[in-house]
PAMAR-194264 format. One record per atom (N, C-alpha, C, O, CB): atom name; residue in three letters; x, y, z. Coordinates in pm, whole numbers, padded with zeros to 5 digits. Glycine has a CB too. Example, Ala and Ser with C-alpha at 12.3 -4.5 7.8 and 13.67 -1.06 7.14 Angstrom:
PAMAR-194264
  site  code       X       Y       Z
     N   Ala   01319  -00569   00780
    CA   Ala   01230  -00450   00780
     C   Ala   01320  -00330   00780
     O   Ala   01424  -00332   00846
    CB   Ala   01131  -00447   00905
     N   Ser   01285  -00225   00708
    CA   Ser   01367  -00106   00714
     C   Ser   01290   00003   00787
     O   Ser   01341   00114   00804
    CB   Ser   01408  -00060   00572
END
This chain:
PAMAR-194264
  site  code       X       Y       Z
     N   Unk   08214   13689  -22567
    CA   Unk   08138   13770  -22658
     C   Unk   08229   13804  -22775
     O   Unk   08344   13841  -22755
    CB   Unk   08082   13898  -22588
     N   Unk   08180   13793  -22893
    CA   Unk   08256   13823  -23014
     C   Unk   08202   13951  -23077
     O   Unk   08081   13971  -23088
    CB   Unk   08248   13707  -23115
     N   Unk   08293   14038  -23117
    CA   Unk   08254   14157  -23189
     C   Unk   08321   14152  -23326
     O   Unk   08439   14120  -23337
    CB   Unk   08293   14288  -23112
     N   Unk   08245   14182  -23426
    CA   Unk   08298   14177  -23561
     C   Unk   08338   14316  -23606
     O   Unk   08259   14410  -23599
    CB   Unk   08196   14115  -23658
     N   Unk   08461   14330  -23653
    CA   Unk   08513   14456  -23705
     C   Unk   08568   14429  -23845
     O   Unk   08687   14400  -23862
    CB   Unk   08624   14517  -23609
     N   Unk   08482   14438  -23942
    CA   Unk   08525   14412  -24078
     C   Unk   08566   14267  -24093
     O   Unk   08488   14177  -24063
    CB   Unk   08640   14503  -24118
     N   Unk   08689   14246  -24138
    CA   Unk   08738   14110  -24157
     C   Unk   08804   14054  -24032
     O   Unk   08846   13938  -24030
    CB   Unk   08836   14106  -24272
     N   Unk   08814   14134  -23929
    CA   Unk   08880   14089  -23807
     C   Unk   08776   14053  -23702
     O   Unk   08675   14122  -23686
    CB   Unk   08975   14197  -23754
     N   Unk   08800   13947  -23632
    CA   Unk   08717   13907  -23519
     C   Unk   08798   13931  -23392
     O   Unk   08907   13877  -23374
    CB   Unk   08673   13756  -23532
     N   Unk   08743   14011  -23304
    CA   Unk   08809   14038  -23176
     C   Unk   08730   13972  -23064
     O   Unk   08608   13989  -23052
    CB   Unk   08823   14190  -23151
     N   Unk   08800   13900  -22984
    CA   Unk   08735   13843  -22865
     C   Unk   08748   13946  -22754
     O   Unk   08859   13977  -22709
    CB   Unk   08799   13703  -22824
     N   Unk   08637   13997  -22710
    CA   Unk   08639   14096  -22603
     C   Unk   08600   14026  -22474
     O   Unk   08491   13971  -22461
    CB   Unk   08541   14216  -22634
     N   Unk   08690   14028  -22381
    CA   Unk   08664   13966  -22253
     C   Unk   08632   14073  -22150
     O   Unk   08701   14175  -22139
    CB   Unk   08784   13881  -22208
     N   Unk   08528   14047  -22078
    CA   Unk   08499   14135  -21966
     C   Unk   08577   14085  -21847
     O   Unk   08581   13964  -21821
    CB   Unk   08346   14141  -21935
     N   Unk   08640   14176  -21775
    CA   Unk   08715   14129  -21658
     C   Unk   08623   14061  -21558
     O   Unk   08516   14112  -21523
    CB   Unk   08789   14246  -21592
     N   Unk   08666   13945  -21512
    CA   Unk   08587   13873  -21412
     C   Unk   08601   13942  -21278
     O   Unk   08711   13979  -21236
    CB   Unk   08630   13726  -21401
     N   Unk   08491   13958  -21214
    CA   Unk   08496   14011  -21079
     C   Unk   08506   13894  -20985
     O   Unk   08427   13799  -20991
    CB   Unk   08371   14099  -21046
     N   Unk   08605   13901  -20899
    CA   Unk   08619   13796  -20800
     C   Unk   08516   13816  -20690
     O   Unk   08421   13892  -20704
    CB   Unk   08762   13795  -20742
     N   Unk   08538   13748  -20583
    CA   Unk   08447   13760  -20470
     C   Unk   08451   13900  -20410
     O   Unk   08351   13949  -20356
    CB   Unk   08480   13658  -20364
     N   Unk   08566   13962  -20419
    CA   Unk   08583   14094  -20358
     C   Unk   08587   14198  -20469
     O   Unk   08643   14174  -20576
    CB   Unk   08711   14101  -20271
     N   Unk   08528   14311  -20444
    CA   Unk   08534   14418  -20542
     C   Unk   08397   14476  -20568
     O   Unk   08382   14598  -20572
    CB   Unk   08594   14369  -20671
     N   Unk   08297   14393  -20587
    CA   Unk   08163   14441  -20616
     C   Unk   08093   14492  -20491
     O   Unk   08097   14611  -20460
    CB   Unk   08081   14332  -20680
     N   Unk   08028   14399  -20420
    CA   Unk   07954   14437  -20299
     C   Unk   08045   14487  -20190
     O   Unk   08010   14578  -20115
    CB   Unk   07872   14320  -20249
     N   Unk   08161   14429  -20179
    CA   Unk   08255   14469  -20074
     C   Unk   08287   14617  -20087
     O   Unk   08288   14690  -19988
    CB   Unk   08384   14386  -20080
     N   Unk   08312   14660  -20208
    CA   Unk   08344   14800  -20234
     C   Unk   08231   14891  -20187
     O   Unk   08255   14994  -20124
    CB   Unk   08371   14822  -20385
     N   Unk   08107   14853  -20217
    CA   Unk   07993   14938  -20180
     C   Unk   07968   14937  -20029
     O   Unk   07925   15037  -19973
    CB   Unk   07868   14891  -20253
     N   Unk   07995   14825  -19964
    CA   Unk   07983   14820  -19818
     C   Unk   08085   14915  -19755
     O   Unk   08053   14987  -19660
    CB   Unk   08002   14675  -19764
     N   Unk   08206   14915  -19808
    CA   Unk   08308   15007  -19759
     C   Unk   08262   15151  -19777
     O   Unk   08270   15231  -19684
    CB   Unk   08442   14984  -19833
     N   Unk   08215   15184  -19896
    CA   Unk   08175   15323  -19925
     C   Unk   08064   15367  -19830
     O   Unk   08072   15474  -19770
    CB   Unk   08129   15337  -20072
     N   Unk   07961   15285  -19817
    CA   Unk   07850   15321  -19728
     C   Unk   07899   15336  -19584
     O   Unk   07861   15431  -19516
    CB   Unk   07737   15214  -19734
     N   Unk   07983   15245  -19539
    CA   Unk   08034   15251  -19402
     C   Unk   08117   15375  -19375
     O   Unk   08101   15439  -19271
    CB   Unk   08117   15129  -19372
     N   Unk   08206   15410  -19467
    CA   Unk   08290   15528  -19446
     C   Unk   08212   15657  -19461
     O   Unk   08239   15754  -19389
    CB   Unk   08406   15527  -19544
     N   Unk   08116   15661  -19551
    CA   Unk   08031   15780  -19563
     C   Unk   07947   15797  -19436
     O   Unk   07933   15908  -19385
    CB   Unk   07939   15770  -19688
     N   Unk   07893   15687  -19385
    CA   Unk   07815   15694  -19261
     C   Unk   07903   15744  -19147
     O   Unk   07857   15825  -19066
    CB   Unk   07756   15555  -19226
     N   Unk   08027   15699  -19140
    CA   Unk   08118   15746  -19036
     C   Unk   08144   15895  -19047
     O   Unk   08147   15966  -18947
    CB   Unk   08249   15670  -19043
     N   Unk   08164   15944  -19169
    CA   Unk   08186   16087  -19190
     C   Unk   08064   16168  -19148
     O   Unk   08077   16274  -19087
    CB   Unk   08221   16115  -19337
     N   Unk   07946   16117  -19181
    CA   Unk   07822   16187  -19145
     C   Unk   07806   16194  -18993
     O   Unk   07768   16297  -18939
    CB   Unk   07699   16118  -19208
     N   Unk   07836   16086  -18925
    CA   Unk   07824   16085  -18778
     C   Unk   07920   16185  -18716
     O   Unk   07881   16261  -18628
    CB   Unk   07852   15943  -18722
     N   Unk   08045   16186  -18762
    CA   Unk   08142   16280  -18706
     C   Unk   08105   16424  -18741
     O   Unk   08124   16513  -18659
    CB   Unk   08284   16249  -18758
     N   Unk   08052   16447  -18858
    CA   Unk   08005   16581  -18895
     C   Unk   07888   16623  -18807
     O   Unk   07880   16738  -18765
    CB   Unk   07964   16586  -19044
     N   Unk   07797   16530  -18778
    CA   Unk   07682   16558  -18692
     C   Unk   07729   16600  -18553
     O   Unk   07680   16698  -18497
    CB   Unk   07590   16435  -18683
     N   Unk   07825   16526  -18498
    CA   Unk   07876   16562  -18366
     C   Unk   07941   16701  -18369
     O   Unk   07925   16780  -18276
    CB   Unk   07978   16457  -18317
     N   Unk   08013   16730  -18476
    CA   Unk   08077   16861  -18489
     C   Unk   07972   16971  -18498
     O   Unk   07987   17076  -18435
    CB   Unk   08169   16864  -18613
     N   Unk   07866   16949  -18575
    CA   Unk   07759   17048  -18586
     C   Unk   07685   17067  -18454
     O   Unk   07642   17178  -18422
    CB   Unk   07661   17007  -18696
     N   Unk   07669   16961  -18379
    CA   Unk   07597   16968  -18252
     C   Unk   07677   17038  -18142
     O   Unk   07622   17117  -18065
    CB   Unk   07561   16829  -18207
     N   Unk   07806   17007  -18135
    CA   Unk   07885   17054  -18021
     C   Unk   08011   17130  -18057
     O   Unk   08088   17167  -17969
    CB   Unk   07923   16939  -17937
     N   Unk   08033   17155  -18185
    CA   Unk   08153   17228  -18225
     C   Unk   08278   17144  -18209
     O   Unk   08273   17022  -18202
    CB   Unk   08166   17355  -18144
     N   Unk   08391   17214  -18203
    CA   Unk   08519   17143  -18197
     C   Unk   08539   17069  -18064
     O   Unk   08632   16988  -18051
    CB   Unk   08633   17240  -18218
     N   Unk   08454   17096  -17968
    CA   Unk   08463   17028  -17838
     C   Unk   08364   16913  -17828
     O   Unk   08321   16877  -17719
    CB   Unk   08440   17127  -17724
     N   Unk   08328   16856  -17942
    CA   Unk   08228   16748  -17945
     C   Unk   08272   16626  -17864
     O   Unk   08188   16551  -17814
    CB   Unk   08201   16707  -18089
     N   Unk   08400   16608  -17851
    CA   Unk   08451   16490  -17780
     C   Unk   08521   16529  -17650
     O   Unk   08612   16460  -17604
    CB   Unk   08547   16411  -17870
     N   Unk   08476   16640  -17593
    CA   Unk   08533   16690  -17467
     C   Unk   08527   16578  -17363
     O   Unk   08430   16503  -17356
    CB   Unk   08457   16817  -17416
     N   Unk   08629   16568  -17285
    CA   Unk   08634   16464  -17183
     C   Unk   08712   16341  -17228
     O   Unk   08752   16260  -17145
    CB   Unk   08494   16424  -17145
     N   Unk   08732   16328  -17357
    CA   Unk   08812   16216  -17409
     C   Unk   08959   16260  -17416
     O   Unk   08986   16380  -17417
    CB   Unk   08761   16169  -17550
     N   Unk   09052   16166  -17422
    CA   Unk   09193   16204  -17436
     C   Unk   09211   16292  -17562
     O   Unk   09143   16273  -17663
    CB   Unk   09283   16077  -17444
     N   Unk   09303   16385  -17554
    CA   Unk   09324   16481  -17664
     C   Unk   09353   16410  -17796
     O   Unk   09304   16452  -17901
    CB   Unk   09440   16575  -17630
     N   Unk   09431   16304  -17792
    CA   Unk   09464   16233  -17916
     C   Unk   09337   16175  -17980
     O   Unk   09326   16171  -18102
    CB   Unk   09566   16121  -17887
     N   Unk   09243   16130  -17899
    CA   Unk   09117   16076  -17951
     C   Unk   09032   16189  -18008
     O   Unk   08972   16174  -18114
    CB   Unk   09039   16002  -17840
     N   Unk   09028   16303  -17939
    CA   Unk   08952   16418  -17989
     C   Unk   09003   16460  -18127
     O   Unk   08925   16481  -18219
    CB   Unk   08962   16535  -17891
     N   Unk   09135   16471  -18139
    CA   Unk   09194   16512  -18267
     C   Unk   09168   16407  -18374
     O   Unk   09132   16440  -18487
    CB   Unk   09347   16535  -18252
     N   Unk   09184   16280  -18340
    CA   Unk   09162   16173  -18437
     C   Unk   09018   16174  -18488
     O   Unk   08995   16162  -18609
    CB   Unk   09195   16036  -18375
     N   Unk   08922   16188  -18399
    CA   Unk   08782   16190  -18443
     C   Unk   08752   16310  -18532
     O   Unk   08668   16300  -18622
    CB   Unk   08689   16191  -18321
     N   Unk   08819   16422  -18510
    CA   Unk   08801   16537  -18599
     C   Unk   08867   16511  -18736
     O   Unk   08813   16550  -18839
    CB   Unk   08860   16665  -18534
     N   Unk   08982   16447  -18735
    CA   Unk   09052   16415  -18860
     C   Unk   08970   16316  -18944
     O   Unk   08981   16315  -19067
    CB   Unk   09191   16356  -18830
     N   Unk   08889   16234  -18878
    CA   Unk   08805   16140  -18953
     C   Unk   08705   16211  -19044
     O   Unk   08653   16150  -19138
    CB   Unk   08730   16050  -18856
     N   Unk   08678   16338  -19018
    CA   Unk   08591   16416  -19107
     C   Unk   08652   16427  -19247
     O   Unk   08580   16443  -19345
    CB   Unk   08568   16556  -19050
     N   Unk   08782   16418  -19255
    CA   Unk   08852   16422  -19384
     C   Unk   08885   16280  -19432
     O   Unk   08867   16248  -19549
    CB   Unk   08982   16506  -19372
     N   Unk   08932   16196  -19340
    CA   Unk   08978   16063  -19380
     C   Unk   08864   15972  -19426
     O   Unk   08880   15900  -19525
    CB   Unk   09050   15997  -19264
     N   Unk   08751   15974  -19358
    CA   Unk   08640   15886  -19397
     C   Unk   08593   15913  -19541
     O   Unk   08583   15819  -19619
    CB   Unk   08522   15903  -19300
     N   Unk   08563   16039  -19578
    CA   Unk   08521   16062  -19717
     C   Unk   08634   16036  -19817
     O   Unk   08609   15994  -19930
    CB   Unk   08471   16205  -19733
     N   Unk   08760   16060  -19775
    CA   Unk   08872   16032  -19864
     C   Unk   08878   15883  -19896
     O   Unk   08896   15845  -20012
    CB   Unk   09005   16078  -19801
     N   Unk   08864   15799  -19795
    CA   Unk   08862   15654  -19819
     C   Unk   08747   15617  -19912
     O   Unk   08765   15538  -20005
    CB   Unk   08851   15577  -19686
     N   Unk   08630   15673  -19888
    CA   Unk   08513   15643  -19973
     C   Unk   08541   15678  -20119
     O   Unk   08508   15600  -20209
    CB   Unk   08389   15719  -19922
     N   Unk   08600   15794  -20143
    CA   Unk   08629   15836  -20281
     C   Unk   08735   15745  -20343
     O   Unk   08720   15703  -20458
    CB   Unk   08678   15983  -20284
     N   Unk   08840   15714  -20269
    CA   Unk   08945   15627  -20323
     C   Unk   08890   15488  -20357
     O   Unk   08925   15431  -20460
    CB   Unk   09061   15614  -20223
     N   Unk   08805   15436  -20271
    CA   Unk   08747   15304  -20296
     C   Unk   08650   15309  -20413
     O   Unk   08647   15218  -20495
    CB   Unk   08676   15252  -20169
     N   Unk   08571   15415  -20422
    CA   Unk   08482   15430  -20538
     C   Unk   08561   15433  -20669
     O   Unk   08518   15378  -20770
    CB   Unk   08398   15558  -20525
     N   Unk   08677   15498  -20665
    CA   Unk   08761   15510  -20786
     C   Unk   08853   15389  -20805
     O   Unk   08932   15385  -20899
    CB   Unk   08845   15637  -20778
     N   Unk   08841   15292  -20716
    CA   Unk   08921   15169  -20722
     C   Unk   09072   15194  -20713
     O   Unk   09151   15128  -20780
    CB   Unk   08890   15094  -20850
     N   Unk   09110   15290  -20632
    CA   Unk   09251   15320  -20609
     C   Unk   09303   15221  -20506
     O   Unk   09250   15215  -20395
    CB   Unk   09272   15469  -20561
     N   Unk   09405   15142  -20538
    CA   Unk   09454   15040  -20445
     C   Unk   09491   15094  -20307
     O   Unk   09469   15026  -20207
    CB   Unk   09574   14972  -20504
     N   Unk   09546   15214  -20300
    CA   Unk   09585   15272  -20171
     C   Unk   09464   15294  -20081
     O   Unk   09479   15303  -19959
    CB   Unk   09658   15405  -20192
     N   Unk   09345   15303  -20138
    CA   Unk   09224   15321  -20058
     C   Unk   09201   15205  -19962
     O   Unk   09149   15225  -19852
    CB   Unk   09104   15337  -20148
     N   Unk   09238   15085  -20004
    CA   Unk   09222   14969  -19916
     C   Unk   09314   14979  -19795
     O   Unk   09272   14951  -19683
    CB   Unk   09251   14838  -19994
     N   Unk   09439   15019  -19818
    CA   Unk   09532   15032  -19705
     C   Unk   09491   15146  -19614
     O   Unk   09493   15132  -19491
    CB   Unk   09676   15055  -19756
     N   Unk   09452   15260  -19672
    CA   Unk   09410   15373  -19591
     C   Unk   09285   15337  -19511
     O   Unk   09275   15370  -19393
    CB   Unk   09384   15497  -19679
     N   Unk   09190   15271  -19574
    CA   Unk   09068   15230  -19504
     C   Unk   09097   15138  -19388
     O   Unk   09038   15152  -19281
    CB   Unk   08973   15163  -19601
     N   Unk   09188   15043  -19407
    CA   Unk   09224   14951  -19299
     C   Unk   09290   15027  -19184
     O   Unk   09260   15001  -19067
    CB   Unk   09318   14840  -19350
     N   Unk   09378   15120  -19216
    CA   Unk   09445   15199  -19112
     C   Unk   09345   15287  -19037
     O   Unk   09351   15298  -18914
    CB   Unk   09556   15286  -19173
     N   Unk   09254   15349  -19110
    CA   Unk   09153   15435  -19048
     C   Unk   09065   15354  -18954
     O   Unk   09039   15396  -18841
    CB   Unk   09066   15505  -19155
     N   Unk   09019   15238  -18999
    CA   Unk   08930   15158  -18914
     C   Unk   09005   15098  -18795
     O   Unk   08947   15084  -18687
    CB   Unk   08866   15046  -18996
     N   Unk   09130   15062  -18813
    CA   Unk   09208   15013  -18700
     C   Unk   09217   15122  -18592
     O   Unk   09200   15095  -18474
    CB   Unk   09350   14969  -18745
     N   Unk   09244   15245  -18636
    CA   Unk   09248   15357  -18542
     C   Unk   09112   15388  -18482
     O   Unk   09102   15414  -18362
    CB   Unk   09302   15480  -18611
     N   Unk   09008   15384  -18564
    CA   Unk   08873   15416  -18518
     C   Unk   08824   15314  -18415
     O   Unk   08770   15352  -18311
    CB   Unk   08777   15422  -18636
     N   Unk   08842   15187  -18445
    CA   Unk   08799   15082  -18352
     C   Unk   08879   15092  -18221
     O   Unk   08822   15082  -18112
    CB   Unk   08816   14942  -18415
     N   Unk   09008   15111  -18233
    CA   Unk   09093   15124  -18114
     C   Unk   09050   15242  -18028
     O   Unk   09037   15229  -17907
    CB   Unk   09240   15138  -18155
     N   Unk   09029   15358  -18090
    CA   Unk   08990   15479  -18016
     C   Unk   08854   15460  -17949
     O   Unk   08836   15499  -17834
    CB   Unk   08986   15601  -18110
     N   Unk   08759   15401  -18020
    CA   Unk   08626   15381  -17962
     C   Unk   08628   15283  -17846
     O   Unk   08562   15305  -17745
    CB   Unk   08530   15332  -18069
     N   Unk   08705   15174  -17859
    CA   Unk   08715   15079  -17748
     C   Unk   08785   15145  -17629
     O   Unk   08749   15121  -17514
    CB   Unk   08791   14951  -17791
     N   Unk   08885   15228  -17657
    CA   Unk   08958   15297  -17551
     C   Unk   08863   15385  -17469
     O   Unk   08863   15380  -17346
    CB   Unk   09072   15382  -17610
     N   Unk   08782   15466  -17538
    CA   Unk   08695   15559  -17465
     C   Unk   08575   15489  -17402
     O   Unk   08516   15543  -17308
    CB   Unk   08647   15669  -17558
     N   Unk   08538   15372  -17451
    CA   Unk   08421   15301  -17396
     C   Unk   08459   15194  -17295
     O   Unk   08370   15139  -17229
    CB   Unk   08343   15237  -17508
     N   Unk   08586   15163  -17281
    CA   Unk   08630   15048  -17204
     C   Unk   08575   15045  -17061
     O   Unk   08518   14944  -17018
    CB   Unk   08780   15044  -17201
     N   Unk   08593   15153  -16986
    CA   Unk   08549   15153  -16846
     C   Unk   08398   15133  -16835
     O   Unk   08351   15054  -16753
    CB   Unk   08588   15285  -16777
     N   Unk   08323   15202  -16919
    CA   Unk   08178   15187  -16916
     C   Unk   08136   15048  -16963
     O   Unk   08039   14991  -16912
    CB   Unk   08112   15293  -17003
     N   Unk   08208   14994  -17058
    CA   Unk   08179   14860  -17108
     C   Unk   08196   14755  -16997
     O   Unk   08118   14661  -16988
    CB   Unk   08271   14826  -17227
     N   Unk   08298   14773  -16914
    CA   Unk   08318   14681  -16802
     C   Unk   08207   14692  -16699
     O   Unk   08168   14591  -16639
    CB   Unk   08453   14708  -16736
     N   Unk   08156   14813  -16677
    CA   Unk   08049   14833  -16579
     C   Unk   07912   14790  -16631
     O   Unk   07830   14737  -16556
    CB   Unk   08044   14979  -16538
     N   Unk   07887   14814  -16760
    CA   Unk   07755   14788  -16819
     C   Unk   07768   14717  -16954
     O   Unk   07735   14775  -17057
    CB   Unk   07677   14921  -16836
     N   Unk   07815   14593  -16955
    CA   Unk   07837   14526  -17084
     C   Unk   07710   14507  -17166
     O   Unk   07715   14515  -17289
    CB   Unk   07900   14391  -17060
     N   Unk   07599   14484  -17101
    CA   Unk   07474   14461  -17176
     C   Unk   07431   14586  -17252
     O   Unk   07360   14575  -17352
    CB   Unk   07363   14417  -17081
     N   Unk   07471   14703  -17206
    CA   Unk   07433   14827  -17272
     C   Unk   07496   14839  -17411
     O   Unk   07451   14919  -17493
    CB   Unk   07473   14947  -17187
     N   Unk   07599   14760  -17438
    CA   Unk   07668   14767  -17567
     C   Unk   07621   14658  -17663
     O   Unk   07674   14646  -17774
    CB   Unk   07818   14755  -17546
     N   Unk   07523   14580  -17622
    CA   Unk   07466   14478  -17710
     C   Unk   07352   14539  -17790
     O   Unk   07235   14507  -17767
    CB   Unk   07417   14354  -17628
     N   Unk   07386   14624  -17881
    CA   Unk   07289   14692  -17966
     C   Unk   07348   14706  -18105
     O   Unk   07470   14704  -18121
    CB   Unk   07249   14830  -17907
     N   Unk   07264   14722  -18206
    CA   Unk   07314   14721  -18345
     C   Unk   07371   14855  -18392
     O   Unk   07372   14882  -18512
    CB   Unk   07203   14681  -18438
     N   Unk   07416   14939  -18302
    CA   Unk   07477   15066  -18338
     C   Unk   07585   15097  -18236
     O   Unk   07600   15026  -18136
    CB   Unk   07371   15180  -18346
     N   Unk   07658   15202  -18260
    CA   Unk   07764   15240  -18166
     C   Unk   07885   15148  -18174
     O   Unk   07928   15109  -18283
    CB   Unk   07710   15241  -18025
     N   Unk   07937   15114  -18058
    CA   Unk   08061   15037  -18051
     C   Unk   08051   14903  -18124
     O   Unk   08146   14862  -18191
    CB   Unk   08099   15013  -17907
     N   Unk   07939   14833  -18111
    CA   Unk   07927   14703  -18177
     C   Unk   07928   14717  -18329
     O   Unk   07993   14638  -18397
    CB   Unk   07797   14632  -18132
     N   Unk   07859   14817  -18382
    CA   Unk   07857   14837  -18527
     C   Unk   07994   14879  -18579
     O   Unk   08039   14834  -18684
    CB   Unk   07751   14942  -18566
     N   Unk   08061   14967  -18504
    CA   Unk   08195   15010  -18544
     C   Unk   08290   14892  -18544
     O   Unk   08373   14877  -18634
    CB   Unk   08248   15121  -18450
     N   Unk   08277   14806  -18443
    CA   Unk   08365   14689  -18433
     C   Unk   08340   14591  -18547
     O   Unk   08436   14542  -18608
    CB   Unk   08345   14619  -18299
     N   Unk   08215   14562  -18577
    CA   Unk   08182   14469  -18686
     C   Unk   08231   14525  -18819
     O   Unk   08292   14453  -18898
    CB   Unk   08030   14442  -18692
     N   Unk   08204   14653  -18845
    CA   Unk   08250   14714  -18970
     C   Unk   08403   14714  -18976
     O   Unk   08461   14686  -19080
    CB   Unk   08195   14858  -18985
     N   Unk   08467   14746  -18864
    CA   Unk   08614   14746  -18860
     C   Unk   08672   14609  -18890
     O   Unk   08770   14598  -18965
    CB   Unk   08663   14794  -18725
     N   Unk   08613   14505  -18833
    CA   Unk   08661   14369  -18862
     C   Unk   08638   14333  -19008
     O   Unk   08722   14268  -19070
    CB   Unk   08591   14267  -18770
     N   Unk   08524   14375  -19062
    CA   Unk   08496   14351  -19204
     C   Unk   08601   14420  -19292
     O   Unk   08653   14360  -19386
    CB   Unk   08354   14399  -19240
     N   Unk   08631   14545  -19262
    CA   Unk   08730   14621  -19340
     C   Unk   08866   14553  -19330
     O   Unk   08933   14535  -19431
    CB   Unk   08739   14768  -19290
     N   Unk   08907   14516  -19211
    CA   Unk   09038   14452  -19194
     C   Unk   09043   14317  -19265
     O   Unk   09146   14280  -19322
    CB   Unk   09069   14433  -19045
     N   Unk   08933   14243  -19263
    CA   Unk   08930   14111  -19329
     C   Unk   08929   14121  -19481
     O   Unk   08974   14029  -19549
    CB   Unk   08809   14034  -19283
     N   Unk   08880   14231  -19535
    CA   Unk   08867   14243  -19680
     C   Unk   08968   14340  -19742
     O   Unk   08967   14359  -19864
    CB   Unk   08727   14286  -19716
     N   Unk   09053   14402  -19662
    CA   Unk   09146   14502  -19715
     C   Unk   09244   14443  -19817
     O   Unk   09264   14500  -19924
    CB   Unk   09223   14565  -19601
     N   Unk   09305   14330  -19785
    CA   Unk   09403   14271  -19877
     C   Unk   09335   14225  -20007
     O   Unk   09384   14258  -20115
    CB   Unk   09476   14152  -19810
     N   Unk   09225   14149  -20000
    CA   Unk   09160   14111  -20126
     C   Unk   09109   14231  -20206
     O   Unk   09114   14230  -20329
    CB   Unk   09044   14017  -20097
     N   Unk   09062   14334  -20138
    CA   Unk   09015   14453  -20209
     C   Unk   09132   14524  -20277
     O   Unk   09120   14569  -20391
    CB   Unk   08942   14549  -20113
     N   Unk   09244   14533  -20207
    CA   Unk   09364   14592  -20268
     C   Unk   09406   14514  -20392
     O   Unk   09439   14572  -20495
    CB   Unk   09480   14595  -20166
     N   Unk   09405   14382  -20381
    CA   Unk   09442   14298  -20497
     C   Unk   09346   14319  -20613
     O   Unk   09388   14328  -20728
    CB   Unk   09445   14150  -20457
     N   Unk   09216   14327  -20583
    CA   Unk   09117   14347  -20688
     C   Unk   09137   14482  -20757
     O   Unk   09119   14493  -20878
    CB   Unk   08974   14338  -20631
     N   Unk   09173   14584  -20681
    CA   Unk   09194   14716  -20740
     C   Unk   09327   14725  -20814
     O   Unk   09338   14800  -20911
    CB   Unk   09188   14822  -20632
     N   Unk   09427   14651  -20769
    CA   Unk   09560   14658  -20830
     C   Unk   09569   14574  -20956
     O   Unk   09659   14594  -21038
    CB   Unk   09666   14613  -20731
     N   Unk   09477   14479  -20973
    CA   Unk   09477   14392  -21089
     C   Unk   09448   14474  -21214
     O   Unk   09349   14548  -21218
    CB   Unk   09372   14278  -21072
     N   Unk   09534   14463  -21317
    CA   Unk   09507   14539  -21439
     C   Unk   09381   14484  -21508
     O   Unk   09354   14365  -21504
    CB   Unk   09628   14534  -21535
     N   Unk   09309   14574  -21569
    CA   Unk   09188   14533  -21642
     C   Unk   09228   14446  -21760
     O   Unk   09332   14466  -21822
    CB   Unk   09108   14657  -21691
     N   Unk   09144   14349  -21791
    CA   Unk   09170   14261  -21905
     C   Unk   09161   14341  -22033
     O   Unk   09066   14416  -22055
    CB   Unk   09072   14143  -21908
     N   Unk   09259   14322  -22117
    CA   Unk   09261   14391  -22246
     C   Unk   09200   14302  -22353
     O   Unk   09202   14180  -22341
    CB   Unk   09405   14431  -22286
     N   Unk   09146   14363  -22456
    CA   Unk   09093   14279  -22566
     C   Unk   09205   14194  -22623
     O   Unk   09316   14242  -22643
    CB   Unk   09030   14366  -22678
     N   Unk   09173   14068  -22649
    CA   Unk   09274   13974  -22702
     C   Unk   09287   13990  -22851
     O   Unk   09367   13920  -22913
    CB   Unk   09237   13828  -22668
END
């Protein structure tokens, strides 16, 4: 696209969006916001003991996700490169904690986990986040194209 400024012609280039950055960013935001809402719902329903019966480290981690999930969403919305690393770390912890607490029941009733929510959805989203974290970080770290 050419813009005319008096006697000067400036070629204004719009930065090309690669495969990662557009839809990937919005999938991350929706996923992390949904995670924050779920953890907030559990907190509203059962208070600080919402995860009673789980190991203490898991209980604390799930409560901390009330802060980390929205933080990741905001960082990714603002295209902050560190948001990709934080999101990957959060999902690695979240998937690990969920598999840990579901493991015994999963072994007894595997078919009960073949549903589009819960552990399967967390696992799919976690794998998506881990698979796209490096490209998303690169897309956010790339400087915007300047007018030539």
